[in-house]
N, CA, C and O atoms as a Maestro MAE file, in Angstrom:
{
 s_m_m2io_version
 :::
 2.0.0
}

f_m_ct {
 s_m_title
 :::
 protein
 m_atom[268] {
  # First column is atom index #
  i_m_mmod_type
  r_m_x_coord
  r_m_y_coord
  r_m_z_coord
  i_m_residue_number
  s_m_chain_name
  s_m_pdb_residue_name
  s_m_pdb_atom_name
  i_m_atomic_number
  :::
  1 25 99.003 94.081 42.624 1 A "MET " " N  " 7
  2 3 97.652 94.143 43.141 1 A "MET " " CA " 6
  3 2 96.722 94.895 42.188 1 A "MET " " C  " 6
  4 15 95.597 94.465 41.936 1 A "MET " " O  " 8
  5 25 97.207 96.023 41.663 2 A "PHE " " N  " 7
  6 3 96.376 96.801 40.757 2 A "PHE " " CA " 6
  7 2 96.150 96.062 39.440 2 A "PHE " " C  " 6
  8 15 95.103 96.214 38.810 2 A "PHE " " O  " 8
  9 25 97.133 95.264 39.027 3 A "LYS " " N  " 7
  10 3 97.002 94.526 37.781 3 A "LYS " " CA " 6
  11 2 95.913 93.450 37.904 3 A "LYS " " C  " 6
  12 15 95.139 93.245 36.970 3 A "LYS " " O  " 8
  13 25 95.853 92.776 39.035 4 A "VAL " " N  " 7
  14 3 94.830 91.756 39.258 4 A "VAL " " CA " 6
  15 2 93.450 92.402 39.319 4 A "VAL " " C  " 6
  16 15 92.490 91.879 38.754 4 A "VAL " " O  " 8
  17 25 93.352 93.522 39.995 5 A "LEU " " N  " 7
  18 3 92.075 94.234 40.091 5 A "LEU " " CA " 6
  19 2 91.603 94.686 38.714 5 A "LEU " " C  " 6
  20 15 90.416 94.593 38.398 5 A "LEU " " O  " 8
  21 25 92.527 95.172 37.901 6 A "ARG " " N  " 7
  22 3 92.171 95.620 36.555 6 A "ARG " " CA " 6
  23 2 91.687 94.449 35.713 6 A "ARG " " C  " 6
  24 15 90.719 94.585 34.964 6 A "ARG " " O  " 8
  25 25 92.343 93.306 35.823 7 A "ILE " " N  " 7
  26 3 91.924 92.124 35.067 7 A "ILE " " CA " 6
  27 2 90.523 91.688 35.502 7 A "ILE " " C  " 6
  28 15 89.698 91.326 34.663 7 A "ILE " " O  " 8
  29 25 90.254 91.722 36.796 8 A "LEU " " N  " 7
  30 3 88.935 91.336 37.288 8 A "LEU " " CA " 6
  31 2 87.843 92.296 36.811 8 A "LEU " " C  " 6
  32 15 86.748 91.865 36.450 8 A "LEU " " O  " 8
  33 25 88.140 93.581 36.812 9 A "VAL " " N  " 7
  34 3 87.157 94.570 36.355 9 A "VAL " " CA " 6
  35 2 86.876 94.385 34.867 9 A "VAL " " C  " 6
  36 15 85.722 94.444 34.442 9 A "VAL " " O  " 8
  37 25 87.911 94.165 34.081 10 A "ILE " " N  " 7
  38 3 87.719 93.954 32.637 10 A "ILE " " CA " 6
  39 2 86.927 92.671 32.391 10 A "ILE " " C  " 6
  40 15 86.049 92.643 31.528 10 A "ILE " " O  " 8
  41 25 87.225 91.619 33.134 11 A "ALA " " N  " 7
  42 3 86.501 90.360 32.968 11 A "ALA " " CA " 6
  43 2 85.026 90.530 33.331 11 A "ALA " " C  " 6
  44 15 84.152 90.014 32.634 11 A "ALA " " O  " 8
  45 25 84.750 91.243 34.404 12 A "GLN " " N  " 7
  46 3 83.359 91.487 34.793 12 A "GLN " " CA " 6
  47 2 82.638 92.336 33.754 12 A "GLN " " C  " 6
  48 15 81.481 92.069 33.431 12 A "GLN " " O  " 8
  49 25 83.302 93.340 33.236 13 A "THR " " N  " 7
  50 3 82.697 94.203 32.224 13 A "THR " " CA " 6
  51 2 82.371 93.416 30.965 13 A "THR " " C  " 6
  52 15 81.288 93.567 30.400 13 A "THR " " O  " 8
  53 25 83.291 92.587 30.527 14 A "LEU " " N  " 7
  54 3 83.048 91.756 29.341 14 A "LEU " " CA " 6
  55 2 81.913 90.771 29.591 14 A "LEU " " C  " 6
  56 15 81.105 90.510 28.700 14 A "LEU " " O  " 8
  57 25 81.854 90.230 30.790 15 A "GLY " " N  " 7
  58 3 80.767 89.311 31.119 15 A "GLY " " CA " 6
  59 2 79.411 89.990 31.095 15 A "GLY " " C  " 6
  60 15 78.445 89.440 30.567 15 A "GLY " " O  " 8
  61 25 79.336 91.177 31.662 16 A "VAL " " N  " 7
  62 3 78.073 91.927 31.661 16 A "VAL " " CA " 6
  63 2 77.675 92.298 30.239 16 A "VAL " " C  " 6
  64 15 76.499 92.213 29.882 16 A "VAL " " O  " 8
  65 25 78.639 92.706 29.427 17 A "CYS " " N  " 7
  66 3 78.343 93.049 28.033 17 A "CYS " " CA " 6
  67 2 77.857 91.828 27.259 17 A "CYS " " C  " 6
  68 15 76.938 91.939 26.448 17 A "CYS " " O  " 8
  69 25 78.454 90.675 27.496 18 A "ALA " " N  " 7
  70 3 78.035 89.456 26.810 18 A "ALA " " CA " 6
  71 2 76.606 89.090 27.187 18 A "ALA " " C  " 6
  72 15 75.820 88.691 26.327 18 A "ALA " " O  " 8
  73 25 76.265 89.221 28.458 19 A "VAL " " N  " 7
  74 3 74.907 88.910 28.896 19 A "VAL " " CA " 6
  75 2 73.917 89.916 28.310 19 A "VAL " " C  " 6
  76 15 72.826 89.539 27.883 19 A "VAL " " O  " 8
  77 25 74.294 91.181 28.291 20 A "ALA " " N  " 7
  78 3 73.397 92.216 27.761 20 A "ALA " " CA " 6
  79 2 73.161 92.037 26.266 20 A "ALA " " C  " 6
  80 15 72.060 92.290 25.778 20 A "ALA " " O  " 8
  81 25 74.174 91.608 25.544 21 A "LEU " " N  " 7
  82 3 74.037 91.460 24.096 21 A "LEU " " CA " 6
  83 2 73.222 90.231 23.703 21 A "LEU " " C  " 6
  84 15 72.714 90.167 22.584 21 A "LEU " " O  " 8
  85 25 73.090 89.272 24.585 22 A "THR " " N  " 7
  86 3 72.297 88.095 24.245 22 A "THR " " CA " 6
  87 2 70.808 88.401 24.282 22 A "THR " " C  " 6
  88 15 70.014 87.670 23.690 22 A "THR " " O  " 8
  89 25 70.419 89.464 24.962 23 A "ALA " " N  " 7
  90 3 69.024 89.933 25.027 23 A "ALA " " CA " 6
  91 2 68.086 88.836 25.506 23 A "ALA " " C  " 6
  92 15 66.957 88.729 25.028 23 A "ALA " " O  " 8
  93 25 68.539 88.042 26.425 24 A "CYS " " N  " 7
  94 3 67.722 87.005 27.054 24 A "CYS " " CA " 6
  95 2 67.143 86.020 26.040 24 A "CYS " " C  " 6
  96 15 66.099 85.422 26.301 24 A "CYS " " O  " 8
  97 25 67.777 85.844 24.921 25 A "GLY " " N  " 7
  98 3 67.338 84.854 23.949 25 A "GLY " " CA " 6
  99 2 66.188 85.287 23.076 25 A "GLY " " C  " 6
  100 15 65.655 84.463 22.333 25 A "GLY " " O  " 8
  101 25 65.779 86.536 23.127 26 A "GLN " " N  " 7
  102 3 64.673 86.999 22.302 26 A "GLN " " CA " 6
  103 2 65.130 87.117 20.855 26 A "GLN " " C  " 6
  104 15 66.217 87.626 20.580 26 A "GLN " " O  " 8
  105 25 64.308 86.652 19.943 27 A "LYS " " N  " 7
  106 3 64.637 86.731 18.524 27 A "LYS " " CA " 6
  107 2 63.483 87.372 17.773 27 A "LYS " " C  " 6
  108 15 62.330 87.287 18.195 27 A "LYS " " O  " 8
  109 25 63.796 88.002 16.678 28 A "GLY " " N  " 7
  110 3 62.772 88.606 15.849 28 A "GLY " " CA " 6
  111 2 62.490 90.043 16.233 28 A "GLY " " C  " 6
  112 15 62.980 90.523 17.255 28 A "GLY " " O  " 8
  113 25 61.705 90.729 15.426 29 A "PRO " " N  " 7
  114 3 61.409 92.139 15.681 29 A "PRO " " CA " 6
  115 2 60.410 92.304 16.830 29 A "PRO " " C  " 6
  116 15 59.660 91.387 17.164 29 A "PRO " " O  " 8
  117 25 60.426 93.483 17.414 30 A "LEU " " N  " 7
  118 3 59.471 93.811 18.462 30 A "LEU " " CA " 6
  119 2 58.111 94.033 17.804 30 A "LEU " " C  " 6
  120 15 57.989 94.808 16.856 30 A "LEU " " O  " 8
  121 25 57.100 93.351 18.314 31 A "VAL " " N  " 7
  122 3 55.762 93.439 17.730 31 A "VAL " " CA " 6
  123 2 54.815 93.998 18.778 31 A "VAL " " C  " 6
  124 15 54.692 93.452 19.874 31 A "VAL " " O  " 8
  125 25 54.151 95.084 18.433 32 A "HIS " " N  " 7
  126 3 53.141 95.660 19.312 32 A "HIS " " CA " 6
  127 2 51.801 95.036 18.947 32 A "HIS " " C  " 6
  128 15 51.421 95.047 17.776 32 A "HIS " " O  " 8
  129 25 51.077 94.493 19.918 33 A "PRO " " N  " 7
  130 3 49.799 93.848 19.606 33 A "PRO " " CA " 6
  131 2 48.793 94.861 19.077 33 A "PRO " " C  " 6
  132 15 48.675 95.971 19.597 33 A "PRO " " O  " 8
  133 25 48.079 94.464 18.048 34 A "GLN " " N  " 7
  134 3 47.090 95.342 17.425 34 A "GLN " " CA " 6
  135 2 45.665 94.801 17.558 34 A "GLN " " C  " 6
  136 15 44.727 95.411 17.045 34 A "GLN " " O  " 8
  137 25 45.493 93.673 18.234 35 A "ASP " " N  " 7
  138 3 44.158 93.094 18.336 35 A "ASP " " CA " 6
  139 2 43.291 93.903 19.317 35 A "ASP " " C  " 6
  140 15 43.830 94.624 20.157 35 A "ASP " " O  " 8
  141 25 41.985 93.795 19.222 36 A "PRO " " N  " 7
  142 3 41.092 94.584 20.085 36 A "PRO " " CA " 6
  143 2 41.256 94.271 21.572 36 A "PRO " " C  " 6
  144 15 40.999 95.138 22.408 36 A "PRO " " O  " 8
  145 25 41.673 93.066 21.917 37 A "LEU " " N  " 7
  146 3 41.825 92.713 23.330 37 A "LEU " " CA " 6
  147 2 42.956 93.490 23.985 37 A "LEU " " C  " 6
  148 15 42.931 93.702 25.197 37 A "LEU " " O  " 8
  149 25 43.937 93.913 23.220 38 A "SER " " N  " 7
  150 3 45.068 94.630 23.804 38 A "SER " " CA " 6
  151 2 44.797 96.125 23.953 38 A "SER " " C  " 6
  152 15 45.630 96.843 24.504 38 A "SER " " O  " 8
  153 25 43.680 96.596 23.485 39 A "ALA " " N  " 7
  154 3 43.379 98.029 23.529 39 A "ALA " " CA " 6
  155 2 43.197 98.534 24.957 39 A "ALA " " C  " 6
  156 15 43.536 99.682 25.246 39 A "ALA " " O  " 8
  157 25 42.672 97.708 25.851 40 A "ASP " " N  " 7
  158 3 42.386 98.151 27.212 40 A "ASP " " CA " 6
  159 2 43.497 97.829 28.203 40 A "ASP " " C  " 6
  160 15 43.339 98.069 29.400 40 A "ASP " " O  " 8
  161 25 44.603 97.299 27.734 41 A "ARG " " N  " 7
  162 3 45.704 96.972 28.634 41 A "ARG " " CA " 6
  163 2 46.444 98.234 29.048 41 A "ARG " " C  " 6
  164 15 46.497 99.217 28.310 41 A "ARG " " O  " 8
  165 25 47.011 98.183 30.240 42 A "ALA " " N  " 7
  166 3 47.781 99.316 30.747 42 A "ALA " " CA " 6
  167 2 49.124 99.402 30.034 42 A "ALA " " C  " 6
  168 15 49.711 98.387 29.662 42 A "ALA " " O  " 8
  169 25 49.598 100.624 29.852 43 A "THR " " N  " 7
  170 3 50.918 100.829 29.284 43 A "THR " " CA " 6
  171 2 51.968 100.664 30.377 43 A "THR " " C  " 6
  172 15 51.626 100.551 31.554 43 A "THR " " O  " 8
  173 25 53.229 100.652 30.000 44 A "LEU " " N  " 7
  174 3 54.299 100.513 30.984 44 A "LEU " " CA " 6
  175 2 54.269 101.659 31.978 44 A "LEU " " C  " 6
  176 15 54.431 101.439 33.178 44 A "LEU " " O  " 8
  177 25 54.065 102.876 31.501 45 A "LEU " " N  " 7
  178 3 54.030 104.031 32.389 45 A "LEU " " CA " 6
  179 2 52.848 103.956 33.352 45 A "LEU " " C  " 6
  180 15 52.977 104.317 34.522 45 A "LEU " " O  " 8
  181 25 51.713 103.495 32.874 46 A "GLN " " N  " 7
  182 3 50.555 103.346 33.752 46 A "GLN " " CA " 6
  183 2 50.779 102.251 34.786 46 A "GLN " " C  " 6
  184 15 50.235 102.319 35.888 46 A "GLN " " O  " 8
  185 25 51.573 101.246 34.442 47 A "THR " " N  " 7
  186 3 51.878 100.185 35.386 47 A "THR " " CA " 6
  187 2 52.827 100.682 36.463 47 A "THR " " C  " 6
  188 15 52.655 100.360 37.638 47 A "THR " " O  " 8
  189 25 53.829 101.466 36.071 48 A "LEU " " N  " 7
  190 3 54.807 101.964 37.027 48 A "LEU " " CA " 6
  191 2 54.239 103.067 37.912 48 A "LEU " " C  " 6
  192 15 54.541 103.123 39.104 48 A "LEU " " O  " 8
  193 25 53.417 103.947 37.334 49 A "ILE " " N  " 7
  194 3 52.825 105.057 38.075 49 A "ILE " " CA " 6
  195 2 51.303 104.928 37.930 49 A "ILE " " C  " 6
  196 15 50.731 105.454 36.975 49 A "ILE " " O  " 8
  197 25 50.647 104.240 38.859 50 A "PRO " " N  " 7
  198 3 49.208 103.978 38.705 50 A "PRO " " CA " 6
  199 2 48.340 105.231 38.613 50 A "PRO " " C  " 6
  200 15 47.268 105.184 38.009 50 A "PRO " " O  " 8
  201 25 48.771 106.343 39.193 51 A "ARG " " N  " 7
  202 3 47.947 107.546 39.156 51 A "ARG " " CA " 6
  203 2 48.048 108.284 37.832 51 A "ARG " " C  " 6
  204 15 47.321 109.252 37.608 51 A "ARG " " O  " 8
  205 25 48.946 107.838 36.943 52 A "PHE " " N  " 7
  206 3 49.126 108.477 35.644 52 A "PHE " " CA " 6
  207 2 47.948 108.134 34.751 52 A "PHE " " C  " 6
  208 15 47.660 106.960 34.520 52 A "PHE " " O  " 8
  209 25 47.276 109.140 34.256 53 A "GLN " " N  " 7
  210 3 46.151 108.946 33.349 53 A "GLN " " CA " 6
  211 2 46.516 109.519 31.996 53 A "GLN " " C  " 6
  212 15 46.710 110.728 31.864 53 A "GLN " " O  " 8
  213 25 46.609 108.682 31.011 54 A "SER " " N  " 7
  214 3 46.934 109.177 29.676 54 A "SER " " CA " 6
  215 2 45.640 109.558 28.959 54 A "SER " " C  " 6
  216 15 44.557 109.060 29.267 54 A "SER " " O  " 8
  217 25 45.794 110.434 28.022 55 A "GLU " " N  " 7
  218 3 44.653 110.869 27.224 55 A "GLU " " CA " 6
  219 2 44.497 109.909 26.052 55 A "GLU " " C  " 6
  220 15 44.849 110.240 24.920 55 A "GLU " " O  " 8
  221 25 43.979 108.740 26.322 56 A "ALA " " N  " 7
  222 3 43.780 107.742 25.279 56 A "ALA " " CA " 6
  223 2 42.574 108.144 24.441 56 A "ALA " " C  " 6
  224 15 41.539 108.527 24.987 56 A "ALA " " O  " 8
  225 25 42.698 108.060 23.131 57 A "PRO " " N  " 7
  226 3 41.555 108.420 22.288 57 A "PRO " " CA " 6
  227 2 40.416 107.425 22.477 57 A "PRO " " C  " 6
  228 15 40.624 106.212 22.511 57 A "PRO " " O  " 8
  229 25 39.231 107.959 22.596 58 A "GLN " " N  " 7
  230 3 38.049 107.125 22.763 58 A "GLN " " CA " 6
  231 2 37.598 106.630 21.387 58 A "GLN " " C  " 6
  232 15 37.747 107.345 20.396 58 A "GLN " " O  " 8
  233 25 37.056 105.429 21.318 59 A "PRO " " N  " 7
  234 3 36.583 104.926 20.026 59 A "PRO " " CA " 6
  235 2 35.448 105.803 19.488 59 A "PRO " " C  " 6
  236 15 34.542 106.197 20.222 59 A "PRO " " O  " 8
  237 25 35.522 106.088 18.224 60 A "GLN " " N  " 7
  238 3 34.523 106.937 17.585 60 A "GLN " " CA " 6
  239 2 33.287 106.111 17.245 60 A "GLN " " C  " 6
  240 15 33.382 105.046 16.636 60 A "GLN " " O  " 8
  241 25 32.135 106.620 17.647 61 A "THR " " N  " 7
  242 3 30.869 105.964 17.300 61 A "THR " " CA " 6
  243 2 30.165 106.846 16.265 61 A "THR " " C  " 6
  244 15 30.172 108.071 16.385 61 A "THR " " O  " 8
  245 25 29.574 106.242 15.280 62 A "PRO " " N  " 7
  246 3 28.870 107.062 14.269 62 A "PRO " " CA " 6
  247 2 27.661 107.753 14.893 62 A "PRO " " C  " 6
  248 15 27.038 107.208 15.804 62 A "PRO " " O  " 8
  249 25 27.330 108.941 14.412 63 A "PRO " " N  " 7
  250 3 26.160 109.658 14.962 63 A "PRO " " CA " 6
  251 2 24.883 108.892 14.672 63 A "PRO " " C  " 6
  252 15 24.722 108.278 13.617 63 A "PRO " " O  " 8
  253 25 23.990 108.948 15.632 64 A "ALA " " N  " 7
  254 3 22.715 108.248 15.470 64 A "ALA " " CA " 6
  255 2 21.860 108.967 14.426 64 A "ALA " " C  " 6
  256 15 21.816 110.195 14.368 64 A "ALA " " O  " 8
  257 25 21.197 108.178 13.623 65 A "THR " " N  " 7
  258 3 20.314 108.737 12.602 65 A "THR " " CA " 6
  259 2 18.865 108.610 13.065 65 A "THR " " C  " 6
  260 15 18.507 107.661 13.763 65 A "THR " " O  " 8
  261 25 18.064 109.544 12.681 66 A "LYS " " N  " 7
  262 3 16.651 109.509 13.057 66 A "LYS " " CA " 6
  263 2 15.925 108.527 12.149 66 A "LYS " " C  " 6
  264 15 16.170 108.501 10.943 66 A "LYS " " O  " 8
  265 25 15.018 107.706 12.728 67 A "PRO " " N  " 7
  266 3 14.278 106.723 11.907 67 A "PRO " " CA " 6
  267 2 13.206 107.344 11.064 67 A "PRO " " C  " 6
  268 15 12.512 106.639 10.330 67 A "PRO " " O  " 8
  :::
 }
 m_bond[267] {
  # First column is bond index #
  i_m_from
  i_m_to
  i_m_order
  :::
  1 1 2 1
  2 2 3 1
  3 3 4 2
  4 3 5 1
  5 5 6 1
  6 6 7 1
  7 7 8 2
  8 7 9 1
  9 9 10 1
  10 10 11 1
  11 11 12 2
  12 11 13 1
  13 13 14 1
  14 14 15 1
  15 15 16 2
  16 15 17 1
  17 17 18 1
  18 18 19 1
  19 19 20 2
  20 19 21 1
  21 21 22 1
  22 22 23 1
  23 23 24 2
  24 23 25 1
  25 25 26 1
  26 26 27 1
  27 27 28 2
  28 27 29 1
  29 29 30 1
  30 30 31 1
  31 31 32 2
  32 31 33 1
  33 33 34 1
  34 34 35 1
  35 35 36 2
  36 35 37 1
  37 37 38 1
  38 38 39 1
  39 39 40 2
  40 39 41 1
  41 41 42 1
  42 42 43 1
  43 43 44 2
  44 43 45 1
  45 45 46 1
  46 46 47 1
  47 47 48 2
  48 47 49 1
  49 49 50 1
  50 50 51 1
  51 51 52 2
  52 51 53 1
  53 53 54 1
  54 54 55 1
  55 55 56 2
  56 55 57 1
  57 57 58 1
  58 58 59 1
  59 59 60 2
  60 59 61 1
  61 61 62 1
  62 62 63 1
  63 63 64 2
  64 63 65 1
  65 65 66 1
  66 66 67 1
  67 67 68 2
  68 67 69 1
  69 69 70 1
  70 70 71 1
  71 71 72 2
  72 71 73 1
  73 73 74 1
  74 74 75 1
  75 75 76 2
  76 75 77 1
  77 77 78 1
  78 78 79 1
  79 79 80 2
  80 79 81 1
  81 81 82 1
  82 82 83 1
  83 83 84 2
  84 83 85 1
  85 85 86 1
  86 86 87 1
  87 87 88 2
  88 87 89 1
  89 89 90 1
  90 90 91 1
  91 91 92 2
  92 91 93 1
  93 93 94 1
  94 94 95 1
  95 95 96 2
  96 95 97 1
  97 97 98 1
  98 98 99 1
  99 99 100 2
  100 99 101 1
  101 101 102 1
  102 102 103 1
  103 103 104 2
  104 103 105 1
  105 105 106 1
  106 106 107 1
  107 107 108 2
  108 107 109 1
  109 109 110 1
  110 110 111 1
  111 111 112 2
  112 111 113 1
  113 113 114 1
  114 114 115 1
  115 115 116 2
  116 115 117 1
  117 117 118 1
  118 118 119 1
  119 119 120 2
  120 119 121 1
  121 121 122 1
  122 122 123 1
  123 123 124 2
  124 123 125 1
  125 125 126 1
  126 126 127 1
  127 127 128 2
  128 127 129 1
  129 129 130 1
  130 130 131 1
  131 131 132 2
  132 131 133 1
  133 133 134 1
  134 134 135 1
  135 135 136 2
  136 135 137 1
  137 137 138 1
  138 138 139 1
  139 139 140 2
  140 139 141 1
  141 141 142 1
  142 142 143 1
  143 143 144 2
  144 143 145 1
  145 145 146 1
  146 146 147 1
  147 147 148 2
  148 147 149 1
  149 149 150 1
  150 150 151 1
  151 151 152 2
  152 151 153 1
  153 153 154 1
  154 154 155 1
  155 155 156 2
  156 155 157 1
  157 157 158 1
  158 158 159 1
  159 159 160 2
  160 159 161 1
  161 161 162 1
  162 162 163 1
  163 163 164 2
  164 163 165 1
  165 165 166 1
  166 166 167 1
  167 167 168 2
  168 167 169 1
  169 169 170 1
  170 170 171 1
  171 171 172 2
  172 171 173 1
  173 173 174 1
  174 174 175 1
  175 175 176 2
  176 175 177 1
  177 177 178 1
  178 178 179 1
  179 179 180 2
  180 179 181 1
  181 181 182 1
  182 182 183 1
  183 183 184 2
  184 183 185 1
  185 185 186 1
  186 186 187 1
  187 187 188 2
  188 187 189 1
  189 189 190 1
  190 190 191 1
  191 191 192 2
  192 191 193 1
  193 193 194 1
  194 194 195 1
  195 195 196 2
  196 195 197 1
  197 197 198 1
  198 198 199 1
  199 199 200 2
  200 199 201 1
  201 201 202 1
  202 202 203 1
  203 203 204 2
  204 203 205 1
  205 205 206 1
  206 206 207 1
  207 207 208 2
  208 207 209 1
  209 209 210 1
  210 210 211 1
  211 211 212 2
  212 211 213 1
  213 213 214 1
  214 214 215 1
  215 215 216 2
  216 215 217 1
  217 217 218 1
  218 218 219 1
  219 219 220 2
  220 219 221 1
  221 221 222 1
  222 222 223 1
  223 223 224 2
  224 223 225 1
  225 225 226 1
  226 226 227 1
  227 227 228 2
  228 227 229 1
  229 229 230 1
  230 230 231 1
  231 231 232 2
  232 231 233 1
  233 233 234 1
  234 234 235 1
  235 235 236 2
  236 235 237 1
  237 237 238 1
  238 238 239 1
  239 239 240 2
  240 239 241 1
  241 241 242 1
  242 242 243 1
  243 243 244 2
  244 243 245 1
  245 245 246 1
  246 246 247 1
  247 247 248 2
  248 247 249 1
  249 249 250 1
  250 250 251 1
  251 251 252 2
  252 251 253 1
  253 253 254 1
  254 254 255 1
  255 255 256 2
  256 255 257 1
  257 257 258 1
  258 258 259 1
  259 259 260 2
  260 259 261 1
  261 261 262 1
  262 262 263 1
  263 263 264 2
  264 263 265 1
  265 265 266 1
  266 266 267 1
  267 267 268 2
  :::
 }
}
């Protein structure tokens, strides 16, 4: 009985490892978007905890010059 249980546990573990290593078919390096449209998107932490406010740097505007 213990031998069958051990074989089943090992088979399940190998199956889970095989699925985890396939990474859902994703290929290539992880790319973080750098375009201006992605600047205002929420981060993962902001999505999970909506009350979390990060100190995102504000875009710098040049000082106004007198005419």
